[in-house]
N, CA, C and O of each residue as an XYZ file, in Angstrom:
776
protein
N     116.544   -120.494    146.638
C     116.569   -121.286    145.463
C     115.767   -122.556    145.659
O     115.669   -123.077    146.770
N     115.184   -123.058    144.549
C     114.337   -124.245    144.604
C     115.248   -125.473    144.511
O     116.134   -125.544    143.659
N     115.008   -126.435    145.406
C     115.850   -127.630    145.376
C     115.722   -128.381    144.033
O     114.656   -128.418    143.417
N     116.813   -128.957    143.622
C     116.894   -129.640    142.339
C     115.922   -130.815    142.252
O     115.309   -130.984    141.197
N     115.743   -131.614    143.253
C     114.837   -132.767    143.214
C     113.382   -132.324    143.053
O     112.584   -133.058    142.469
N     113.012   -131.127    143.561
C     111.663   -130.597    143.406
C     111.423   -130.181    141.948
O     110.342   -130.418    141.409
N     112.420   -129.564    141.312
C     112.305   -129.185    139.905
C     112.138   -130.420    139.015
O     111.333   -130.406    138.083
N     112.877   -131.463    139.291
C     112.770   -132.700    138.487
C     111.389   -133.329    138.667
O     110.807   -133.814    137.697
N     110.857   -133.330    139.881
C     109.522   -133.893    140.143
C     108.448   -133.094    139.422
O     107.549   -133.687    138.827
N     108.512   -131.770    139.455
C     107.524   -130.919    138.773
C     107.609   -131.135    137.265
O     106.574   -131.222    136.605
N     108.814   -131.223    136.705
C     108.979   -131.453    135.268
C     108.420   -132.809    134.871
O     107.782   -132.926    133.824
N     108.643   -133.827    135.675
C     108.123   -135.164    135.393
C     106.594   -135.162    135.428
O     105.949   -135.775    134.578
N     106.025   -134.479    136.406
C     104.554   -134.385    136.488
C     103.991   -133.620    135.295
O     102.942   -133.994    134.769
N     104.656   -132.569    134.863
C     104.199   -131.795    133.714
C     104.221   -132.652    132.445
O     103.274   -132.609    131.659
N     105.276   -133.422    132.238
C     105.355   -134.329    131.084
C     104.245   -135.372    131.161
O     103.639   -135.701    130.141
N     103.973   -135.887    132.332
C     102.913   -136.872    132.522
C     101.543   -136.285    132.203
O     100.740   -136.951    131.550
N     101.252   -135.070    132.639
C      99.966   -134.413    132.376
C      99.795   -134.167    130.878
O      98.719   -134.417    130.334
N     100.833   -133.685    130.207
C     100.740   -133.418    128.768
C     100.522   -134.725    127.992
O      99.692   -134.773    127.084
N     101.255   -135.771    128.343
C     101.086   -137.048    127.635
C      99.704   -137.646    127.896
O      99.132   -138.254    126.991
N      99.155   -137.499    129.083
C      97.796   -137.977    129.371
C      96.762   -137.192    128.555
O      95.765   -137.761    128.111
N      96.992   -135.906    128.360
C      96.105   -135.084    127.531
C      96.067   -135.573    126.097
O      94.996   -135.688    125.500
N      97.263   -135.867    125.534
C      97.321   -136.401    124.171
C      96.631   -137.761    124.085
O      95.917   -138.033    123.119
N      96.836   -138.603    125.072
C      96.214   -139.931    125.088
C      94.688   -139.815    125.172
O      93.969   -140.535    124.480
N      94.205   -138.918    126.012
C      92.762   -138.704    126.152
C      92.153   -138.216    124.843
O      91.083   -138.677    124.445
N      92.827   -137.286    124.173
C      92.334   -136.774    122.892
C      92.287   -137.898    121.857
O      91.317   -138.008    121.108
N      93.306   -138.716    121.811
C      93.343   -139.852    120.887
C      92.183   -140.812    121.154
O      91.540   -141.281    120.215
N      91.917   -141.101    122.408
C      90.828   -142.021    122.763
C      89.467   -141.441    122.407
O      88.589   -142.182    121.965
N      89.266   -140.146    122.584
C      87.979   -139.518    122.213
C      87.754   -139.589    120.713
O      86.647   -139.898    120.271
N      88.769   -139.312    119.931
C      88.629   -139.400    118.473
C      88.311   -140.828    118.042
O      87.481   -141.046    117.159
N      88.958   -141.775    118.652
C      88.717   -143.173    118.319
C      87.301   -143.604    118.717
O      86.647   -144.333    117.971
N      86.828   -143.164    119.872
C      85.467   -143.495    120.311
C      84.438   -142.869    119.381
O      83.405   -143.477    119.099
N      84.712   -141.663    118.906
C      83.795   -141.016    117.965
C      83.675   -141.772    116.670
O      82.596   -141.829    116.079
N      84.771   -142.357    116.218
C      84.735   -143.152    114.994
C      83.954   -144.437    115.182
O      83.261   -144.874    114.263
N      84.050   -145.048    116.343
C      83.351   -146.296    116.606
C      81.860   -146.085    116.787
O      81.073   -146.975    116.465
N      81.451   -144.931    117.293
C      80.050   -144.676    117.579
C      79.283   -144.094    116.403
O      78.080   -143.863    116.531
N      79.914   -143.846    115.275
C      79.200   -143.269    114.145
C      78.126   -144.247    113.681
O      78.394   -145.441    113.545
N      76.896   -143.745    113.433
C      75.800   -144.639    113.055
C      76.015   -145.241    111.671
O      76.672   -144.650    110.813
N      75.457   -146.409    111.477
C      75.539   -147.080    110.185
C      74.753   -146.293    109.154
O      73.748   -145.664    109.485
N      75.196   -146.320    107.920
C      74.539   -145.561    106.863
C      73.152   -146.112    106.560
O      72.241   -145.333    106.278
N      72.965   -147.400    106.606
C      71.683   -148.012    106.277
C      71.095   -148.620    107.547
O      71.597   -149.622    108.056
N      70.030   -148.007    108.053
C      69.408   -148.491    109.280
C      68.100   -149.222    109.012
O      67.339   -149.492    109.941
N      67.834   -149.544    107.745
C      66.595   -150.249    107.431
C      66.665   -151.677    107.953
O      67.739   -152.277    108.000
N      65.515   -152.219    108.345
C      65.521   -153.588    108.849
C      65.934   -154.572    107.769
O      65.619   -154.389    106.593
N      66.625   -155.594    108.170
C      67.084   -156.606    107.232
C      66.136   -157.794    107.313
O      65.941   -158.386    108.374
N      65.562   -158.124    106.187
C      64.647   -159.258    106.142
C      65.454   -160.547    106.052
O      66.465   -160.609    105.351
N      65.003   -161.574    106.765
C      65.715   -162.845    106.659
C      65.528   -163.418    105.259
O      64.521   -163.146    104.605
N      66.479   -164.199    104.804
C      66.324   -164.767    103.469
C      65.118   -165.704    103.435
O      64.930   -166.545    104.314
N      64.323   -165.532    102.406
C      63.127   -166.351    102.279
C      63.497   -167.707    101.700
O      64.361   -167.830    100.833
N      62.819   -168.701    102.207
C      63.044   -170.044    101.699
C      61.785   -170.485    100.981
O      60.676   -170.128    101.379
N      61.951   -171.230     99.962
C      60.802   -171.730     99.238
C      60.919   -171.399     97.765
O      61.805   -170.655     97.345
N      60.012   -171.961     96.992
C      60.065   -171.722     95.556
C      59.671   -170.279     95.227
O      58.875   -169.662     95.935
N      60.240   -169.760     94.151
C      59.899   -168.420     93.691
C      58.549   -168.467     92.995
O      58.287   -169.336     92.163
N      57.698   -167.513     93.354
C      56.369   -167.448     92.759
C      56.128   -166.056     92.198
O      56.716   -165.074     92.651
N      55.259   -165.991     91.210
C      54.821   -164.703     90.686
C      53.603   -164.284     91.491
O      52.609   -165.006     91.553
N      53.687   -163.117     92.104
C      52.597   -162.585     92.908
C      52.217   -161.210     92.383
O      52.962   -160.595     91.620
N      51.062   -160.741     92.796
C      50.606   -159.409     92.422
C      50.635   -158.531     93.667
O      49.935   -158.793     94.645
N      51.452   -157.488     93.613
C      51.519   -156.515     94.699
C      50.735   -155.288     94.262
O      50.874   -154.830     93.128
N      49.926   -154.763     95.144
C      49.159   -153.558     94.845
C      49.891   -152.374     95.457
O      49.852   -152.144     96.666
N      50.559   -151.629     94.582
C      51.460   -150.563     94.990
C      50.745   -149.221     94.881
O      50.176   -148.892     93.840
N      50.781   -148.453     95.964
C      50.162   -147.132     95.979
C      50.987   -146.162     95.152
O      52.218   -146.210     95.154
N      50.291   -145.280     94.445
C      50.939   -144.251     93.633
C      50.296   -142.918     93.994
O      49.124   -142.688     93.695
N      51.067   -142.037     94.640
C      50.520   -140.765     95.092
C      50.080   -139.879     93.935
O      49.060   -139.198     94.042
N      50.823   -139.870     92.833
C      50.464   -139.040     91.687
C      49.165   -139.510     91.054
O      48.338   -138.696     90.642
N      48.986   -140.817     90.976
C      47.766   -141.413     90.416
C      46.598   -141.299     91.397
O      45.443   -141.179     90.990
N      46.910   -141.337     92.684
C      45.861   -141.311     93.707
C      45.167   -142.652     93.835
O      44.003   -142.715     94.229
N      45.872   -143.723     93.506
C      45.285   -145.053     93.570
C      46.362   -146.120     93.641
O      47.529   -145.845     93.917
N      45.927   -147.354     93.380
C      46.837   -148.495     93.423
C      47.105   -148.997     92.020
O      46.252   -148.921     91.136
N      48.313   -149.514     91.836
C      48.677   -150.152     90.573
C      49.078   -151.584     90.862
O      49.848   -151.846     91.786
N      48.558   -152.503     90.078
C      48.950   -153.903     90.220
C      50.345   -154.061     89.625
O      50.633   -153.575     88.531
N      51.196   -154.744     90.365
C      52.583   -154.937     89.915
C      52.973   -156.387     90.181
O      52.900   -156.859     91.315
N      53.386   -157.085     89.134
C      53.817   -158.472     89.294
C      55.233   -158.495     89.839
O      56.060   -157.645     89.510
N      55.491   -159.479     90.675
C      56.832   -159.633     91.252
C      57.123   -161.106     91.433
O      56.225   -161.903     91.703
N      58.377   -161.456     91.282
C      58.848   -162.819     91.520
C      59.541   -162.813     92.872
O      60.605   -162.212     93.019
N      58.953   -163.473     93.857
C      59.583   -163.535     95.171
C      59.516   -164.958     95.702
O      58.568   -165.687     95.408
N      60.517   -165.362     96.487
C      60.462   -166.689     97.095
C      59.464   -166.682     98.244
O      59.525   -165.828     99.128
N      58.556   -167.629     98.222
C      57.522   -167.699     99.257
C      57.503   -169.079     99.895
O      57.552   -170.090     99.194
N      57.432   -169.126    101.213
C      57.311   -170.409    101.900
C      55.898   -170.959    101.738
O      55.001   -170.256    101.272
N      55.708   -172.193    102.116
C      54.409   -172.829    101.963
C      53.384   -172.420    103.009
O      52.187   -172.434    102.724
N      53.821   -172.056    104.215
C      52.891   -171.690    105.286
C      52.196   -170.370    105.023
O      52.827   -169.416    104.568
N      50.904   -170.304    105.305
C      50.119   -169.093    105.029
C      50.632   -167.873    105.786
O      50.734   -166.786    105.218
N      50.953   -168.049    107.055
C      51.364   -166.907    107.871
C      52.704   -166.343    107.386
O      52.830   -165.133    107.201
N      53.687   -167.190    107.183
C      54.997   -166.717    106.712
C      54.879   -166.141    105.307
O      55.558   -165.172    104.969
N      54.019   -166.735    104.495
C      53.771   -166.236    103.135
C      53.224   -164.811    103.197
O      53.655   -163.936    102.446
N      52.273   -164.592    104.096
C      51.684   -163.252    104.238
C      52.736   -162.234    104.671
O      52.774   -161.124    104.139
N      53.581   -162.594    105.621
C      54.622   -161.673    106.088
C      55.608   -161.346    104.972
O      55.981   -160.186    104.797
N      56.030   -162.347    104.222
C      56.987   -162.123    103.140
C      56.395   -161.251    102.029
O      57.096   -160.423    101.447
N      55.113   -161.438    101.737
C      54.449   -160.614    100.722
C      54.469   -159.139    101.120
O      54.844   -158.278    100.325
N      54.066   -158.861    102.347
C      53.987   -157.465    102.769
C      55.370   -156.845    102.947
O      55.537   -155.643    102.735
N      56.350   -157.633    103.327
C      57.722   -157.092    103.409
C      58.251   -156.759    102.005
O      58.973   -155.777    101.835
N      57.899   -157.560    101.017
C      58.291   -157.256     99.633
C      57.631   -155.955     99.178
O      58.249   -155.153     98.478
N      56.394   -155.751     99.572
C      55.688   -154.509     99.250
C      56.365   -153.317     99.928
O      56.540   -152.269     99.307
N      56.744   -153.471    101.189
C      57.418   -152.383    101.912
C      58.747   -152.022    101.266
O      59.106   -150.845    101.212
N      59.480   -153.009    100.778
C      60.766   -152.712    100.135
C      60.581   -151.800     98.919
O      61.446   -150.975     98.625
N      59.466   -151.945     98.220
C      59.181   -151.063     97.081
C      58.987   -149.636     97.582
O      59.509   -148.694     96.987
N      58.246   -149.471     98.666
C      57.975   -148.140     99.218
C      59.215   -147.494     99.841
O      59.270   -146.272     99.976
N      60.190   -148.286    100.214
C      61.370   -147.752    100.889
C      62.527   -147.467     99.935
O      63.599   -147.045    100.368
N      62.319   -147.694     98.652
C      63.350   -147.387     97.667
C      63.384   -145.887     97.408
O      62.348   -145.226     97.484
N      64.558   -145.341     97.102
C      64.635   -143.916     96.764
C      63.784   -143.615     95.529
O      63.809   -144.363     94.552
N      63.042   -142.529     95.582
C      62.196   -142.130     94.460
C      60.906   -142.913     94.341
O      60.278   -142.886     93.283
N      60.486   -143.611     95.384
C      59.250   -144.402     95.344
C      58.047   -143.493     95.104
O      58.034   -142.338     95.531
N      57.041   -144.024     94.416
C      55.827   -143.259     94.124
C      54.977   -143.027     95.376
O      54.087   -142.177     95.375
N      55.250   -143.774     96.433
C      54.533   -143.637     97.710
C      55.545   -143.969     98.815
O      55.521   -145.071     99.362
N      56.431   -143.026     99.146
C      57.531   -143.344    100.056
C      57.089   -143.591    101.492
O      56.209   -142.912    102.020
N      57.727   -144.584    102.108
C      57.549   -144.866    103.530
C      58.916   -144.802    104.195
O      59.949   -144.909    103.534
N      58.907   -144.629    105.489
C      60.133   -144.536    106.270
C      60.968   -145.805    106.120
O      60.413   -146.903    106.065
N      62.291   -145.672    106.054
C      63.144   -146.866    106.002
C      63.011   -147.736    107.251
O      63.316   -148.928    107.212
N      62.562   -147.151    108.346
C      62.411   -147.911    109.587
C      61.061   -148.631    109.671
O      60.858   -149.443    110.573
N      60.141   -148.348    108.749
C      58.823   -148.988    108.763
C      58.976   -150.482    108.529
O      59.752   -150.908    107.674
N      58.234   -151.275    109.293
C      58.330   -152.721    109.133
C      57.047   -153.390    109.606
O      56.256   -152.805    110.346
N      56.862   -154.605    109.170
C      55.774   -155.461    109.619
C      56.335   -156.294    110.770
O      57.258   -157.082    110.569
N      55.795   -156.130    111.955
C      56.270   -156.927    113.095
C      55.842   -158.378    112.937
O      56.643   -159.294    113.125
N      54.573   -158.582    112.590
C      54.045   -159.945    112.428
C      52.686   -159.864    111.757
O      52.045   -158.814    111.714
N      52.272   -161.001    111.238
C      50.909   -161.147    110.726
C      50.338   -162.382    111.401
O      50.965   -163.441    111.434
N      49.146   -162.224    111.932
C      48.478   -163.329    112.621
C      47.249   -163.722    111.819
O      46.442   -162.872    111.443
N      47.115   -165.014    111.559
C      45.914   -165.536    110.908
C      45.053   -166.104    112.023
O      45.271   -167.228    112.476
N      44.056   -165.309    112.471
C      43.298   -165.659    113.670
C      42.105   -166.551    113.384
O      41.729   -167.352    114.240
N      41.521   -166.446    112.255
C      40.433   -167.300    111.797
C      40.805   -167.740    110.397
O      41.749   -167.207    109.813
N      40.077   -168.709    109.845
C      40.395   -169.080    108.462
C      40.257   -167.907    107.489
O      40.910   -167.885    106.446
N      39.405   -166.929    107.830
C      39.188   -165.827    106.893
C      39.625   -164.463    107.433
O      39.305   -163.445    106.820
N      40.338   -164.407    108.546
C      40.736   -163.121    109.131
C      42.239   -163.073    109.394
O      42.857   -164.066    109.778
N      42.807   -161.883    109.174
C      44.237   -161.664    109.423
C      44.404   -160.385    110.228
O      43.595   -159.461    110.137
N      45.470   -160.353    111.018
C      45.827   -159.158    111.778
C      47.250   -158.790    111.389
O      48.168   -159.599    111.524
N      47.431   -157.556    110.903
C      48.750   -157.045    110.549
C      49.235   -156.199    111.727
O      48.565   -155.249    112.131
N      50.386   -156.543    112.269
C      50.975   -155.791    113.378
C      52.162   -154.998    112.841
O      53.191   -155.570    112.480
N      52.010   -153.673    112.790
C      53.048   -152.775    112.285
C      53.942   -152.306    113.423
O      53.517   -152.302    114.579
N      55.172   -151.913    113.114
C      56.003   -151.329    114.157
C      55.643   -149.851    114.335
O      54.956   -149.268    113.496
N      56.106   -149.260    115.418
C      55.762   -147.872    115.736
C      56.273   -146.909    114.670
O      55.598   -145.929    114.355
N      57.446   -147.167    114.113
C      58.008   -146.276    113.098
C      57.125   -146.218    111.856
O      57.059   -145.182    111.194
N      56.452   -147.307    111.535
C      55.555   -147.327    110.380
C      54.491   -146.245    110.538
O      54.251   -145.471    109.611
N      53.859   -146.187    111.696
C      52.784   -145.228    111.926
C      53.314   -143.838    112.289
O      52.824   -142.833    111.773
N      54.302   -143.780    113.165
C      54.782   -142.484    113.655
C      55.476   -141.666    112.578
O      55.442   -140.436    112.621
N      56.105   -142.327    111.612
C      56.832   -141.610    110.572
C      56.086   -141.587    109.242
O      56.641   -141.175    108.224
N      54.828   -142.031    109.248
C      54.027   -142.019    108.022
C      53.574   -140.587    107.739
O      53.246   -139.831    108.654
N      53.561   -140.231    106.454
C      53.065   -138.898    106.083
C      51.586   -138.807    106.425
O      50.809   -139.713    106.121
N      51.208   -137.713    107.054
C      49.822   -137.513    107.446
C      49.024   -136.993    106.257
O      49.497   -136.142    105.503
N      47.832   -137.504    106.099
C      46.945   -137.089    105.013
C      45.960   -138.200    104.715
O      46.312   -139.379    104.756
N      44.738   -137.826    104.419
C      43.689   -138.817    104.191
C      44.061   -139.764    103.052
O      44.025   -140.983    103.224
N      44.415   -139.218    101.900
C      44.698   -140.055    100.740
C      45.940   -140.915    100.959
O      45.925   -142.113    100.678
N      46.998   -140.315    101.453
C      48.244   -141.051    101.664
C      48.047   -142.232    102.612
O      48.502   -143.339    102.325
N      47.386   -142.007    103.713
C      47.171   -143.068    104.693
C      46.245   -144.151    104.149
O      46.500   -145.340    104.338
N      45.168   -143.740    103.473
C      44.217   -144.724    102.953
C      44.847   -145.565    101.850
O      44.562   -146.758    101.738
N      45.702   -144.950    101.033
C      46.397   -145.726    100.003
C      47.287   -146.794    100.628
O      47.363   -147.916    100.128
N      47.953   -146.447    101.713
C      48.808   -147.424    102.389
C      47.977   -148.588    102.918
O      48.328   -149.750    102.715
N      46.880   -148.277    103.593
C      46.012   -149.320    104.149
C      45.448   -150.189    103.033
O      45.492   -151.416    103.120
N      44.917   -149.562    101.981
C      44.344   -150.320    100.866
C      45.387   -151.215    100.207
O      45.088   -152.346     99.825
N      46.613   -150.707    100.075
C      47.689   -151.480     99.473
C      48.004   -152.734    100.288
O      48.151   -153.821     99.730
N      48.106   -152.578    101.604
C      48.386   -153.724    102.467
C      47.263   -154.751    102.409
O      47.508   -155.947    102.249
N      46.030   -154.273    102.541
C      44.869   -155.173    102.594
C      44.668   -155.898    101.270
O      44.454   -157.110    101.256
N      44.735   -155.172    100.160
C      44.479   -155.812     98.868
C      45.596   -156.782     98.487
O      45.322   -157.854     97.946
N      46.850   -156.419     98.762
C      47.956   -157.335     98.467
C      47.794   -158.632     99.256
O      48.002   -159.721     98.721
N      47.426   -158.511    100.508
C      47.237   -159.687    101.349
C      46.036   -160.507    100.876
O      46.126   -161.729    100.761
N      44.914   -159.839    100.601
C      43.692   -160.540    100.201
C      43.809   -161.281     98.888
O      43.234   -162.358     98.733
N      44.538   -160.727     97.943
C      44.657   -161.346     96.627
C      45.633   -162.520     96.635
O      45.433   -163.494     95.909
N      46.683   -162.439     97.445
C      47.755   -163.429     97.389
C      47.704   -164.527     98.445
O      48.381   -165.545     98.307
N      46.923   -164.337     99.480
C      46.798   -165.366    100.514
C      45.348   -165.856    100.483
O      44.446   -165.131    100.903
N      45.117   -167.059     99.999
C      43.756   -167.559     99.824
C      42.958   -167.576    101.128
O      43.465   -167.943    102.187
N      41.699   -167.168    101.015
C      40.766   -167.281    102.127
C      40.650   -166.057    103.028
O      39.726   -166.000    103.839
N      41.523   -165.097    102.928
C      41.441   -163.928    103.817
C      40.363   -162.979    103.318
O      40.397   -162.520    102.176
N      39.407   -162.693    104.194
C      38.301   -161.800    103.864
C      38.298   -160.520    104.704
O      37.789   -159.488    104.269
N      38.872   -160.594    105.915
C      38.903   -159.426    106.822
C      40.331   -159.225    107.316
O      41.071   -160.181    107.547
N      40.699   -157.944    107.473
C      42.035   -157.614    107.960
C      41.918   -156.528    109.016
O      41.226   -155.528    108.821
N      42.594   -156.731    110.125
C      42.719   -155.704    111.164
C      44.168   -155.246    111.189
O      45.070   -156.014    110.854
N      44.395   -154.000    111.583
C      45.747   -153.466    111.643
C      46.024   -152.953    113.049
O      45.266   -152.148    113.591
N      47.131   -153.434    113.637
C      47.600   -152.994    114.951
C      48.926   -152.265    114.782
O      49.599   -152.399    113.760
N      49.291   -151.488    115.806
C      50.598   -150.845    115.844
C      51.248   -151.244    117.161
O      50.729   -150.949    118.238
N      52.390   -151.918    117.062
C      53.102   -152.441    118.239
C      52.192   -153.318    119.109
O      52.273   -153.280    120.337
N      51.329   -154.104    118.464
C      50.463   -155.034    119.177
C      49.254   -154.400    119.837
O      48.499   -155.081    120.531
N      49.061   -153.105    119.632
C      47.951   -152.385    120.265
C      47.019   -151.816    119.201
O      47.446   -151.469    118.100
N      45.734   -151.726    119.552
C      44.810   -151.058    118.639
C      45.126   -149.572    118.645
O      45.567   -149.015    119.651
N      44.893   -148.953    117.520
C      45.175   -147.528    117.369
C      44.036   -146.938    116.562
O      43.542   -147.569    115.628
N      43.615   -145.734    116.915
C      42.482   -145.120    116.218
C      42.772   -144.842    114.748
O      41.950   -145.136    113.881
N      43.942   -144.275    114.472
C      44.280   -143.920    113.097
C      45.719   -144.309    112.797
O      46.502   -144.597    113.702
N      46.055   -144.313    111.513
C      47.429   -144.610    111.116
C      48.334   -143.432    111.458
O      49.294   -143.587    112.214
N      48.038   -142.259    110.909
C      48.844   -141.062    111.198
C      47.923   -139.850    111.361
O      48.296   -138.721    111.040
N      46.724   -140.108    111.861
C      45.783   -139.020    112.113
C      44.526   -139.047    111.275
O      43.587   -138.303    111.559
N      44.477   -139.897    110.228
C      43.315   -139.871    109.336
C      42.703   -141.245    109.055
O      41.511   -141.434    109.296
N      43.468   -142.193    108.561
C      42.921   -143.504    108.178
C      42.500   -144.273    109.424
O      43.327   -144.577    110.284
N      41.212   -144.584    109.518
C      40.634   -145.253    110.683
C      41.100   -146.702    110.760
O      40.866   -147.488    109.843
N      41.761   -147.048    111.866
C      42.235   -148.420    112.077
C      41.438   -149.152    113.152
O      41.793   -150.267    113.534
N      40.378   -148.544    113.636
C      39.652   -149.120    114.766
C      38.744   -150.285    114.380
O      38.267   -150.997    115.264
N      38.494   -150.500    113.106
C      37.587   -151.557    112.673
C      38.288   -152.449    111.650
O      39.363   -152.113    111.153
N      37.672   -153.579    111.343
C      38.215   -154.499    110.333
C      38.026   -153.919    108.942
O      37.093   -153.156    108.691
N      38.923   -154.292    108.047
C      38.804   -153.921    106.640
C      38.333   -155.144    105.875
O      38.925   -156.218    105.983
N      37.274   -154.982    105.106
C      36.736   -156.054    104.282
C      37.506   -156.075    102.964
O      37.550   -155.069    102.255
N      38.105   -157.202    102.638
C      38.950   -157.308    101.449
C      38.162   -157.001    100.188
O      38.666   -156.297     99.313
N      36.940   -157.509    100.067
C      36.131   -157.270     98.860
C      35.813   -155.788     98.693
O      35.847   -155.267     97.578
N      35.510   -155.115     99.780
C      35.210   -153.680     99.706
C      36.440   -152.904     99.255
O      36.334   -152.017     98.409
N      37.598   -153.225     99.804
C      38.842   -152.547     99.414
C      39.118   -152.801     97.935
O      39.521   -151.882     97.221
N      38.908   -154.035     97.459
C      39.134   -154.339     96.036
C      38.220   -153.498     95.153
O      38.660   -152.996     94.119
N      36.947   -153.333     95.541
C      36.001   -152.546     94.748
C      36.398   -151.072     94.725
O      36.310   -150.421     93.684
N      36.834   -150.545     95.866
C      37.220   -149.153     95.956
C      38.499   -148.903     95.155
O      38.645   -147.859     94.520
N      39.409   -149.852     95.188
C      40.721   -149.670     94.543
C      40.708   -149.922     93.058
O      41.580   -149.416     92.351
N      39.746   -150.690     92.549
C      39.735   -150.995     91.106
C      39.315   -149.755     90.333
O      38.439   -149.009     90.772
N      39.960   -149.531     89.147
C      39.674   -148.327     88.357
C      38.301   -148.330     87.742
O      37.930   -147.379     87.053
């Protein structure tokens, strides 16, 4: 016969193992709830400071195959560089809305804009902007033209624009639109006008 103290020890260990199993299951379920990704992963723009101004955004329309001028009221700071960044972020928000005429990834963002000369600007895009952009000659060129023309029309003095991705030069946006050279604002305006 099995000694009584051995039976009590085995029963106590069995109760301990079962209760630890329930505790482990509870902790896994709780960890799964905490790790669920947020529904909206789009970048959050800081609140703009400054007076609200009426600006013209040149919005790409895939069905039209061109750009449409669209007036918008947005708060813009006085500095040229911050003004340029806020303008292009406002343009991106239009493209990131559900049902946009020229959709871009919700993760697409402008990392920075550098005004390197009085008449030249450099737009630095994040990797998601380029990596998740729809590939195609027209789609990519419309995006580039939209960025360049919006910047050229609303920020006085900009005549040339270069585009980088994550601070590096890149041959194309998503396989077609050439990013290796500067874009002349006047040329883009002539090409984009109906």
